[in-house]
C-alpha positions in Angstrom: -25.0 17.9 -34.2 -22.3 19.9 -36.6 -21.9 16.8 -38.4 -25.4 16.5 -39.2 -26.0 20.1 -40.0 -22.9 20.2 -42.6 -24.4 16.7 -43.9 -26.6 18.7 -46.4 -23.5 21.0 -47.6 -21.6 17.8 -48.5 -24.3 16.3 -50.4 -24.4 19.1 -52.6 -20.8 19.4 -53.0 -21.1 15.9 -54.6 -21.5 15.6 -58.2 -24.9 14.4 -60.0 -24.1 11.0 -60.2 -22.8 10.7 -56.6 -25.7 12.6 -55.3 -28.0 10.1 -57.2 -26.4 7.2 -55.7 -26.2 8.7 -52.0 -29.8 9.4 -52.2 -31.0 6.1 -53.4 -29.1 4.7 -50.5 -30.5 6.7 -48.0 -34.1 6.1 -49.3 -33.5 2.4 -49.6 -32.3 2.5 -46.1 -35.3 4.1 -44.4 -37.7 2.2 -46.5 -36.2 -1.1 -45.5 -36.2 -0.2 -41.5 -39.9 1.1 -42.0 -40.9 -2.4 -44.1 -39.2 -4.6 -41.8 -40.9 -2.6 -38.9 -44.4 -3.2 -40.2 -43.9 -6.5 -41.3 -43.1 -7.7 -37.9 -45.5 -5.5 -36.0 -48.5 -6.4 -38.1 -47.4 -10.2 -39.0 -47.4 -9.5 -42.9 -45.3 -11.8 -44.4 -45.6 -10.1 -47.8 -44.1 -6.8 -46.4 -41.5 -8.7 -44.4 -40.4 -10.1 -47.4 -40.3 -6.9 -49.3 -38.3 -5.3 -46.5 -36.0 -8.1 -46.9 -35.9 -7.0 -50.4 -35.1 -3.3 -49.6 -31.8 -4.7 -47.6 -30.7 -6.1 -50.8 -31.0 -3.0 -52.5 -29.2 -1.0 -49.9 -26.4 -3.0 -50.6 -27.1 -2.3 -54.4 -27.0 1.3 -54.0 -23.9 1.3 -51.9 -22.2 -0.6 -54.3 -23.5 2.1 -56.8 -22.1 4.8 -54.9 -19.0 3.2 -54.6 -18.4 2.6 -58.1 -19.4 6.1 -59.0 -16.9 7.5 -56.6 -14.0 5.3 -57.7 -14.8 5.7 -61.6 -14.0 9.3 -60.7 -10.7 8.7 -59.6 -8.0 9.8 -62.2 -5.8 7.5 -63.9 -2.6 6.1 -62.1 0.1 4.0 -63.0 -1.6 0.7 -62.1 -4.5 1.7 -64.1 -3.4 4.1 -67.1 -7.0 4.1 -68.8 -8.7 5.1 -65.5 -11.1 3.2 -63.4 -14.0 3.6 -65.5 -15.2 0.4 -66.1 -15.6 -0.3 -62.1 -19.4 1.2 -63.2 -19.9 -1.6 -65.7 -18.9 -4.4 -63.0 -21.4 -2.6 -60.4 -24.1 -2.8 -63.4 -23.6 -6.3 -63.7 -23.4 -7.1 -59.9 -26.8 -5.1 -59.7 -28.2 -7.0 -62.8 -26.9 -10.2 -60.4 -28.7 -9.1 -57.2 -32.2 -8.4 -59.6 -31.9 -11.8 -61.1 -31.5 -13.4 -57.8 -34.8 -11.5 -56.5 -36.9 -12.3 -59.3 -35.8 -16.1 -58.8 -37.2 -15.7 -55.3 -40.3 -14.1 -56.0 -40.9 -16.6 -58.6 -40.3 -19.6 -56.4 -42.4 -18.0 -53.6 -45.2 -17.4 -56.0 -45.1 -20.8 -57.0 -45.4 -22.3 -54.0 -48.2 -20.1 -52.7 -50.2 -21.3 -55.6 -49.7 -25.0 -55.2 -49.7 -24.8 -51.3 -51.5 -22.0 -50.2 -50.8 -19.8 -47.6 -52.1 -17.7 -44.6 -54.5 -14.8 -44.8 -53.1 -11.4 -46.0 -53.5 -8.5 -43.6 -54.5 -6.1 -46.2 -54.6 -2.7 -44.6 -51.1 -1.8 -43.1 -49.6 -3.7 -46.2 -51.1 -1.5 -48.9 -50.3 1.7 -46.6 -46.4 0.9 -46.4 -46.1 -0.5 -50.3 -47.9 3.0 -51.9 -45.2 4.9 -49.5 -42.8 2.8 -51.2 -43.7 3.1 -54.4 -44.3 7.0 -54.2 -40.6 7.5 -52.5 -38.8 5.0 -55.3 -40.3 6.7 -58.1 -39.2 9.9 -56.8 -35.7 8.7 -56.4 -35.6 6.9 -59.7 -36.8 10.1 -61.6 -33.6 11.9 -60.2 -31.2 9.0 -61.1 -32.5 8.5 -64.4 -31.6 12.4 -65.0 -28.3 12.0 -63.3 -27.7 9.1 -65.6 -28.7 11.1 -68.6 -26.5 14.0 -67.4 -23.3 12.0 -66.7 -24.0 9.1 -68.7 -22.9 6.8 -65.7 -24.0 3.2 -66.5 -24.0 2.4 -62.7 -26.5 5.0 -62.0 -28.7 3.9 -64.9 -28.8 0.5 -63.8 -29.6 1.6 -60.1 -32.4 4.0 -61.3 -33.8 0.9 -63.4 -33.3 -1.1 -60.2 -35.3 1.4 -58.5 -38.0 1.2 -61.2 -38.4 -2.6 -60.9 -39.0 -1.7 -57.1 -41.8 0.6 -58.2 -43.6 -1.9 -60.5 -43.0 -4.3 -57.7 -44.8 -2.4 -55.4 -47.4 -1.1 -57.6 -48.1 -4.9 -58.7 -48.3 -6.1 -54.8 -50.9 -3.0 -54.1 -52.9 -4.4 -57.1 -52.9 -8.0 -55.8 -53.7 -6.9 -52.4 -56.5 -4.4 -53.7 -57.7 -7.4 -55.4 -57.3 -10.2 -52.7 -59.5 -7.6 -50.3 -62.1 -6.9 -53.0 -62.6 -10.5 -53.8 -61.1 -12.4 -51.0 -59.4 -14.9 -53.3 -55.8 -15.3 -52.6 -54.7 -16.6 -55.9 -54.3 -12.8 -57.2 -51.1 -12.4 -54.9 -48.8 -15.3 -56.7 -50.1 -14.3 -60.2 -49.0 -10.7 -59.8 -45.9 -11.9 -58.6 -45.1 -14.0 -61.2 -45.5 -11.0 -63.8 -43.6 -8.9 -61.4 -40.7 -11.9 -61.6 -41.0 -11.6 -65.7 -40.5 -8.2 -65.5 -37.5 -8.1 -63.5 -35.9 -10.8 -65.8 -36.5 -8.5 -68.7 -34.6 -5.7 -66.4 -31.9 -8.0 -66.1 -31.3 -8.8 -69.6 -31.0 -4.7 -70.5 -28.8 -3.7 -67.5 -26.5 -7.1 -68.6 -26.4 -5.9 -72.3 -25.2 -2.2 -71.5 -22.7 -3.2 -69.1 -21.7 -5.9 -71.4 -21.3 -3.5 -74.6 -18.8 -1.4 -72.3 -16.5 -4.2 -70.9 -16.1 -5.8 -74.2 -15.2 -2.4 -75.7 -17.9 -1.8 -78.5 -17.6 1.5 -80.4 -19.6 4.5 -79.5 -23.3 4.9 -80.9 -23.7 5.2 -84.4 -25.0 9.2 -84.0 -21.8 9.7 -82.3 -19.4 8.3 -84.3 -21.2 10.4 -87.6 -20.6 13.4 -85.8 -17.1 12.7 -84.7 -16.9 12.0 -88.9 -18.3 15.0 -89.8 -16.2 16.8 -87.4 -13.0 15.3 -89.1 -14.3 16.0 -92.7 -14.3 20.0 -92.0 -10.4 19.8 -91.9 -9.8 20.0 -95.5 -6.8 22.2 -95.0 -3.9 20.5 -93.8 -5.9 17.2 -93.4 -5.8 15.1 -96.2 -8.2 12.2 -94.8 -8.1 9.8 -92.1 -8.6 6.0 -91.3 -8.5 3.2 -89.0 -10.7 5.1 -86.3 -12.0 3.4 -83.2 -14.0 4.7 -80.3 -15.0 3.2 -77.1 -16.7 4.0 -73.8 -15.5 3.4 -70.5 -17.7 4.6 -67.4 -18.5 8.2 -68.2 -15.1 8.3 -70.6 -15.5 8.2 -74.3 -12.1 7.5 -76.3 -11.3 8.0 -80.0 -8.0 7.1 -81.4 -7.4 7.4 -85.2 -4.7 8.1 -88.1 -4.8 11.2 -90.0 -3.3 11.6 -93.3 -1.1 14.9 -93.8 1.4 16.4 -96.5 4.7 14.6 -96.1 6.2 17.7 -96.5 4.6 19.0 -93.5 7.1 19.9 -90.6 6.7 18.1 -87.2 5.7 21.2 -85.6 3.2 22.3 -88.1 1.6 18.7 -87.9 1.5 18.9 -84.2 -0.2 22.1 -84.2 -2.8 20.8 -86.9 -3.5 17.8 -84.5 -4.1 20.4 -81.8 -6.9 22.2 -83.5 -8.3 18.9 -84.7 -8.3 17.5 -81.0 -10.1 20.7 -79.9 -12.6 20.4 -82.6 -13.5 16.8 -81.6 -14.0 17.5 -78.0 -16.3 20.1 -78.7 -18.3 17.2 -80.8 -18.1 14.7 -77.9 -17.5 16.8 -74.6 -14.6 15.2 -72.2 -13.2 12.8 -75.1 -10.2 11.0 -74.7 -8.3 11.4 -78.0 -5.3 9.7 -79.7 -4.3 10.8 -83.0 -1.3 9.1 -84.9 0.0 11.2 -88.0 0.5 9.2 -91.2 2.3 10.8 -94.1 -0.3 11.2 -97.3 1.9 8.6 -99.5 0.1 6.1 -102.2 0.9 2.9 -100.4 0.3 4.7 -96.8 -2.9 2.7 -96.7 -1.5 -1.0 -97.8 1.0 -0.4 -94.7 -1.4 -0.1 -92.4 -3.6 -3.0 -93.9 -2.5 -5.7 -91.6 -3.6 -3.7 -88.4 -6.6 -2.0 -89.4 -9.9 -3.5 -88.5 -12.3 -5.4 -90.8 -14.8 -2.7 -90.6 -12.3 0.3 -90.8 -14.1 3.5 -91.0 -12.2 6.2 -92.8 -12.2 9.3 -95.1 -9.4 10.3 -97.9 -10.4 13.5 -99.4 -8.7 12.7 -102.7 -7.0 10.5 -105.0 -3.3 9.8 -105.6 
């Protein structure tokens, strides 16, 4: 009993991304039990199939919760850059699960179109699908807000997964309503094919977002512009910067660059200046992991680093030699 009373307190002690993942896991588990029970009691294969799909959702939400918690673990000796990419892998796993569901729905719909099927018990099926749509919509809204706040790719993928369930439930409700009104079973597989197409589109979006992080794509242009604007304000003591690189790993954003300083500046003075720059950058990009290399502002310094610089190197030189 004590464990039950302490559960809400433990829930609210979690960070926003973990709360969203836990809420998704719990709601999917309840809906799974409800839909499987209704499907077995009233003999509705459509609802029973959606209950099986909810079992898949439970696994996906559990994976998202595990990934979010693991990604929050600090860097260690074996993972010096942290565990952020766990979230990207979880998102890809969610995409694979949704793709499997889309394939199953498409095959079942085509089979129903060509082979026909048993009559559908509309009443109980409509009721449980309506409940499913409302619950998933509420949890998806919370998860999307959590994803925006935490910038968690795993929670963003879970939110999209929940939205696919809302669309799927709405489609089933629409199809069942048409079947109930017209008595024609063809509407059921036609709507199912439309849902499968929507799921395929969602898979493409989740996969693209996850791959961008796994292959270390740069931060969005607007954030890169904010970084450059922040660096451009440091005219006293900082003569320019070059070889800037950015990337995102889970919720962590990484920035590394070379800055040009007066060759006569002492190591101590340069160090203090770099600390000021890092502080300003973190005010622009909160929580960013920053690595800055100091270069003396000498005529051939840019040529020396040319071999290592990226072909699309971004930088600023505040004066000519």
